[in-house]
C-alpha positions, 0 to 999 in steps of 0.5 A: 414035464412043465416049464418051471422044471426045465434046467436053467440055461446060463450061457447063451450059444454062439451065434452061427452066422451064414447058415441059410435062410432057415437060421434067421441071420441071411444075407448080411448075417447080422452085420446090417448093411455096408460099412467098414463093420460089415466088411471086416474086423476093426482093431480094437484101438482103432479111432476111425482114422483120428490120431490114436490116443497113445500118439496124443499123449506127451512123453514121460517127462521130468524126474525119475524118467531115466532111472536105471533098472537095478536089480535087488539082492536076493534075501535070506533071513537068518532062520534058513541058515540053520539047515547049514552044519556047524562052522560053514563058511556061508558064501553063494556057493555054499547056499546053492550047495545046500539048496537055500537059493537058486544058483541062476538067481544068486549070481544075477542078484547077489545075496544078502543076509537078514536078521528074521529068526533065531540061529543056534550054529556058529557059522562064518559069513562071507556075504552082505549082511544086516547089523541085526543078523550080525548081532545074532550070528556072533552071539550064536559064536560065529564070524562075519567077514566082509 
């Protein structure tokens, strides 16, 4: 066995502090002498008693500061409506029943139908819908009621 044939060790082992005279880290255990860092842990963002940076920065001011938090619609594309039976009335309850959307999300955000994909079945839609999706549904023989 030679030094070149030894396996490479990529990670250092953890410093074992306070393990007595043989460890090479006696008395102060690698912390130096005295001072704040030798005695206890200092918070990561502590700036030596100065006013922290987060408190020195100004408030968020100006346009768009108090925007209401508005939830967006859940989007269901037309291609996913092919899983529904023919002549089905499409509303939130039917989408939940056929597991196209989750109940919690649908009731919280609402559902809107967009026109990505093709549809082969005649359905009656009672949800908000895009113009493109409405054209495709009427072309397939369905109705849009809002």
